[in-house]
Biotite code that builds the C-alpha atoms (Angstrom):
import biotite.structure as struc

atoms = struc.array([
    struc.Atom([10.028, 25.890, -21.257], chain_id="A", res_id=1, res_name="MET", atom_name="CA", element="C"),
    struc.Atom([11.827, 23.894, -19.017], chain_id="A", res_id=2, res_name="GLY", atom_name="CA", element="C"),
    struc.Atom([14.961, 21.797, -18.948], chain_id="A", res_id=3, res_name="ILE", atom_name="CA", element="C"),
    struc.Atom([14.899, 18.281, -16.785], chain_id="A", res_id=4, res_name="ILE", atom_name="CA", element="C"),
    struc.Atom([18.123, 17.284, -15.420], chain_id="A", res_id=5, res_name="SER", atom_name="CA", element="C"),
    struc.Atom([19.741, 14.687, -12.853], chain_id="A", res_id=6, res_name="GLU", atom_name="CA", element="C"),
    struc.Atom([17.824, 16.640, -10.246], chain_id="A", res_id=7, res_name="LYS", atom_name="CA", element="C"),
    struc.Atom([14.956, 17.681, -12.343], chain_id="A", res_id=8, res_name="TYR", atom_name="CA", element="C"),
    struc.Atom([15.324, 21.151, -12.005], chain_id="A", res_id=9, res_name="LEU", atom_name="CA", element="C"),
    struc.Atom([14.136, 23.248, -14.692], chain_id="A", res_id=10, res_name="PHE", atom_name="CA", element="C"),
    struc.Atom([14.427, 27.054, -15.592], chain_id="A", res_id=11, res_name="LEU", atom_name="CA", element="C"),
    struc.Atom([10.542, 29.240, -15.428], chain_id="A", res_id=12, res_name="TYR", atom_name="CA", element="C"),
    struc.Atom([10.821, 31.510, -17.173], chain_id="A", res_id=13, res_name="PRO", atom_name="CA", element="C"),
    struc.Atom([14.547, 31.256, -18.425], chain_id="A", res_id=14, res_name="LYS", atom_name="CA", element="C"),
    struc.Atom([16.132, 33.601, -15.971], chain_id="A", res_id=15, res_name="ARG", atom_name="CA", element="C"),
    struc.Atom([14.758, 31.642, -12.879], chain_id="A", res_id=16, res_name="TYR", atom_name="CA", element="C"),
    struc.Atom([15.903, 28.279, -11.989], chain_id="A", res_id=17, res_name="LYS", atom_name="CA", element="C"),
    struc.Atom([13.532, 26.033, -9.228], chain_id="A", res_id=18, res_name="MET", atom_name="CA", element="C"),
    struc.Atom([13.145, 23.097, -7.800], chain_id="A", res_id=19, res_name="ASP", atom_name="CA", element="C"),
    struc.Atom([10.063, 21.106, -9.604], chain_id="A", res_id=20, res_name="LEU", atom_name="CA", element="C"),
    struc.Atom([8.719, 20.100, -6.387], chain_id="A", res_id=21, res_name="SER", atom_name="CA", element="C"),
    struc.Atom([9.565, 24.226, -5.004], chain_id="A", res_id=22, res_name="ALA", atom_name="CA", element="C"),
    struc.Atom([8.076, 25.454, -8.191], chain_id="A", res_id=23, res_name="PHE", atom_name="CA", element="C"),
    struc.Atom([4.843, 23.099, -8.150], chain_id="A", res_id=24, res_name="LEU", atom_name="CA", element="C"),
    struc.Atom([4.011, 23.559, -4.501], chain_id="A", res_id=25, res_name="LYS", atom_name="CA", element="C"),
    struc.Atom([4.517, 27.364, -5.207], chain_id="A", res_id=26, res_name="GLN", atom_name="CA", element="C"),
    struc.Atom([2.143, 27.677, -7.996], chain_id="A", res_id=27, res_name="GLN", atom_name="CA", element="C"),
    struc.Atom([-0.811, 25.186, -6.101], chain_id="A", res_id=28, res_name="ARG", atom_name="CA", element="C"),
    struc.Atom([-0.574, 27.410, -3.160], chain_id="A", res_id=29, res_name="LYS", atom_name="CA", element="C"),
    struc.Atom([-0.914, 30.150, -5.274], chain_id="A", res_id=30, res_name="GLN", atom_name="CA", element="C"),
    struc.Atom([-4.122, 28.891, -7.132], chain_id="A", res_id=31, res_name="SER", atom_name="CA", element="C"),
    struc.Atom([-5.132, 28.154, -4.163], chain_id="A", res_id=32, res_name="LYS", atom_name="CA", element="C"),
    struc.Atom([-5.457, 24.434, -4.762], chain_id="A", res_id=33, res_name="LEU", atom_name="CA", element="C"),
    struc.Atom([-5.374, 21.717, -1.997], chain_id="A", res_id=34, res_name="THR", atom_name="CA", element="C"),
    struc.Atom([-2.965, 19.157, -3.446], chain_id="A", res_id=35, res_name="GLN", atom_name="CA", element="C"),
    struc.Atom([-6.646, 16.872, -3.874], chain_id="A", res_id=36, res_name="GLU", atom_name="CA", element="C"),
    struc.Atom([-7.697, 19.754, -6.019], chain_id="A", res_id=37, res_name="GLU", atom_name="CA", element="C"),
    struc.Atom([-4.709, 19.856, -7.900], chain_id="A", res_id=38, res_name="LEU", atom_name="CA", element="C"),
    struc.Atom([-4.605, 15.848, -8.503], chain_id="A", res_id=39, res_name="ALA", atom_name="CA", element="C"),
    struc.Atom([-8.620, 16.067, -9.510], chain_id="A", res_id=40, res_name="ALA", atom_name="CA", element="C"),
    struc.Atom([-7.945, 18.999, -11.669], chain_id="A", res_id=41, res_name="LYS", atom_name="CA", element="C"),
    struc.Atom([-5.053, 17.544, -13.676], chain_id="A", res_id=42, res_name="THR", atom_name="CA", element="C"),
    struc.Atom([-6.150, 13.800, -13.525], chain_id="A", res_id=43, res_name="GLY", atom_name="CA", element="C"),
    struc.Atom([-3.289, 12.318, -11.905], chain_id="A", res_id=44, res_name="VAL", atom_name="CA", element="C"),
    struc.Atom([-2.997, 10.404, -8.690], chain_id="A", res_id=45, res_name="GLY", atom_name="CA", element="C"),
    struc.Atom([-2.865, 12.413, -5.671], chain_id="A", res_id=46, res_name="LEU", atom_name="CA", element="C"),
    struc.Atom([-0.100, 9.941, -4.724], chain_id="A", res_id=47, res_name="ARG", atom_name="CA", element="C"),
    struc.Atom([1.774, 11.716, -7.450], chain_id="A", res_id=48, res_name="LEU", atom_name="CA", element="C"),
    struc.Atom([1.469, 15.109, -6.204], chain_id="A", res_id=49, res_name="VAL", atom_name="CA", element="C"),
    struc.Atom([2.360, 14.452, -3.522], chain_id="A", res_id=50, res_name="ARG", atom_name="CA", element="C"),
    struc.Atom([5.778, 12.186, -4.356], chain_id="A", res_id=51, res_name="GLU", atom_name="CA", element="C"),
    struc.Atom([6.200, 15.635, -6.240], chain_id="A", res_id=52, res_name="ILE", atom_name="CA", element="C"),
    struc.Atom([6.338, 18.132, -3.577], chain_id="A", res_id=53, res_name="GLU", atom_name="CA", element="C"),
    struc.Atom([8.514, 16.002, -1.557], chain_id="A", res_id=54, res_name="GLN", atom_name="CA", element="C"),
    struc.Atom([10.881, 15.751, -3.709], chain_id="A", res_id=55, res_name="GLY", atom_name="CA", element="C"),
    struc.Atom([11.063, 12.085, -5.686], chain_id="A", res_id=56, res_name="LYS", atom_name="CA", element="C"),
    struc.Atom([13.655, 12.190, -8.699], chain_id="A", res_id=57, res_name="THR", atom_name="CA", element="C"),
    struc.Atom([12.044, 9.827, -10.470], chain_id="A", res_id=58, res_name="THR", atom_name="CA", element="C"),
    struc.Atom([8.484, 9.618, -11.919], chain_id="A", res_id=59, res_name="MET", atom_name="CA", element="C"),
    struc.Atom([7.408, 9.490, -15.436], chain_id="A", res_id=60, res_name="ARG", atom_name="CA", element="C"),
    struc.Atom([7.721, 12.940, -17.462], chain_id="A", res_id=61, res_name="MET", atom_name="CA", element="C"),
    struc.Atom([4.587, 13.052, -19.295], chain_id="A", res_id=62, res_name="ASP", atom_name="CA", element="C"),
    struc.Atom([2.848, 12.785, -16.062], chain_id="A", res_id=63, res_name="LYS", atom_name="CA", element="C"),
    struc.Atom([4.341, 15.060, -14.761], chain_id="A", res_id=64, res_name="VAL", atom_name="CA", element="C"),
    struc.Atom([4.370, 17.416, -17.894], chain_id="A", res_id=65, res_name="ASN", atom_name="CA", element="C"),
    struc.Atom([0.151, 16.651, -17.313], chain_id="A", res_id=66, res_name="GLN", atom_name="CA", element="C"),
    struc.Atom([0.613, 18.404, -14.368], chain_id="A", res_id=67, res_name="ILE", atom_name="CA", element="C"),
    struc.Atom([2.921, 21.512, -14.829], chain_id="A", res_id=68, res_name="LEU", atom_name="CA", element="C"),
    struc.Atom([0.339, 22.048, -18.289], chain_id="A", res_id=69, res_name="ALA", atom_name="CA", element="C"),
    struc.Atom([-2.203, 23.488, -16.231], chain_id="A", res_id=70, res_name="LEU", atom_name="CA", element="C"),
    struc.Atom([0.308, 26.495, -14.669], chain_id="A", res_id=71, res_name="PHE", atom_name="CA", element="C"),
    struc.Atom([1.775, 26.899, -18.318], chain_id="A", res_id=72, res_name="GLY", atom_name="CA", element="C"),
    struc.Atom([4.738, 24.721, -17.711], chain_id="A", res_id=73, res_name="ALA", atom_name="CA", element="C"),
    struc.Atom([6.693, 21.782, -18.640], chain_id="A", res_id=74, res_name="GLU", atom_name="CA", element="C"),
    struc.Atom([9.807, 19.304, -18.666], chain_id="A", res_id=75, res_name="LEU", atom_name="CA", element="C"),
    struc.Atom([11.939, 18.827, -21.459], chain_id="A", res_id=76, res_name="ILE", atom_name="CA", element="C"),
    struc.Atom([15.064, 16.899, -21.933], chain_id="A", res_id=77, res_name="VAL", atom_name="CA", element="C"),
    struc.Atom([18.021, 19.299, -22.740], chain_id="A", res_id=78, res_name="ASN", atom_name="CA", element="C"),
    struc.Atom([20.985, 17.191, -24.904], chain_id="A", res_id=79, res_name="LEU", atom_name="CA", element="C"),
    struc.Atom([23.857, 18.585, -24.010], chain_id="A", res_id=80, res_name="LYS", atom_name="CA", element="C"),
    struc.Atom([26.459, 19.248, -27.366], chain_id="A", res_id=81, res_name="THR", atom_name="CA", element="C"),
    struc.Atom([29.945, 16.892, -27.119], chain_id="A", res_id=82, res_name="ASN", atom_name="CA", element="C"),
    struc.Atom([32.905, 19.606, -26.953], chain_id="A", res_id=83, res_name="LYS", atom_name="CA", element="C"),
    struc.Atom([35.470, 17.119, -27.104], chain_id="A", res_id=84, res_name="HIS", atom_name="CA", element="C"),
    struc.Atom([34.901, 15.133, -30.583], chain_id="A", res_id=85, res_name="GLY", atom_name="CA", element="C"),
])
């Protein structure tokens, strides 16, 4: 489970905070996949994989989740409660 924020930070698992670009690159390399292979395997464009790994901060969550699903992870929106009223 993940938590999306302004910089697309998420928890995976909950006790480890990691940047999306670092997580994706680490998981891709551990799986011995090239960026091209990851794009083909997940059905997204090579450009998106490269942009995520380079730290792009705006992208479609559904496409990001399409890639993260391969590694058993996803981004979600975490709504903060209003403590002032």
